[in-house]
C-alpha positions in Angstrom: 57.6 83.2 81.4 55.3 83.9 84.3 56.0 84.0 88.0 53.7 82.5 90.6 53.2 83.9 94.1 55.6 81.5 95.7 58.4 82.6 93.4 57.6 86.3 94.0 57.8 85.7 97.8 61.1 83.9 97.3 62.5 86.8 95.2 61.4 89.2 97.9 63.2 87.2 100.5 66.4 87.1 98.5 66.1 90.8 98.0 65.6 91.2 101.7 62.2 92.9 101.2 59.4 92.6 103.7 56.4 91.9 101.4 53.0 91.7 103.0 50.4 89.3 101.6 48.3 92.1 100.1 51.4 93.3 98.1 52.3 90.0 96.6 49.6 90.2 93.9 50.6 93.7 92.6 54.3 92.7 92.8 53.6 89.6 90.8 51.9 91.6 88.1 54.8 94.1 88.0 57.5 91.4 87.7 55.5 89.6 85.0 55.2 92.8 83.0 59.0 93.3 83.3 59.6 89.7 82.1 57.2 90.2 79.3 59.1 93.3 78.2 62.4 91.3 78.3 60.8 88.6 76.1 59.9 91.3 73.6 63.5 92.5 73.5 64.6 89.0 72.5 62.5 89.3 69.3 64.6 92.2 68.0 66.9 91.2 65.1 70.5 91.9 66.3 72.3 89.7 63.7 73.9 92.7 62.1 75.0 94.3 65.4 78.6 93.8 66.4 79.0 92.5 70.0 80.5 95.0 72.5 82.6 94.4 75.6 81.4 97.7 77.1 79.7 100.9 76.3 82.9 102.9 76.0 84.7 103.3 72.7 87.8 101.1 72.3 90.0 104.1 71.7 90.0 107.7 72.8 90.4 110.5 70.4 93.9 112.0 70.5 94.5 115.7 70.9 97.5 117.8 71.3 98.6 118.1 75.0 99.1 121.8 75.2 99.4 123.6 78.5 97.9 127.1 78.6 96.2 129.4 81.1 93.2 130.0 78.9 94.0 133.7 78.8 91.3 134.5 81.3 93.4 136.0 84.1 91.4 139.2 84.4 88.1 137.4 84.4 89.2 134.9 87.0 90.8 137.4 89.3 87.6 139.6 89.1 86.0 137.0 91.4 88.7 137.3 94.1 88.1 139.6 97.1 91.7 140.6 97.2 94.4 140.4 94.4 98.2 141.1 94.5 100.7 140.5 91.6 98.0 138.7 89.5 97.4 136.2 92.2 94.7 135.5 94.8 95.5 136.8 98.3 94.5 134.3 101.0 94.8 134.6 104.8 97.8 133.0 106.5 96.8 129.6 107.9 100.0 128.2 109.4 102.3 130.2 111.6 
């Protein structure tokens, strides 16, 4: 498949691109290269590939839902400017 200059101008209009006459030729070449690449992809044998509805796996791996603190209290509080009773001390915002 090859695009002519009239089709390239039409595509530019649909894409709301202002394409000057001196840019139509290079754009035509770029689009024709893209279409040629797509034609090459159609030559790949995909008869043994199962169709997919999306790129995500159909199921998520299940893990135990365990709540823990990670046992990093000292490391986390080391970043705080002020600590009291193993908690961050923040300034009062609402009176």
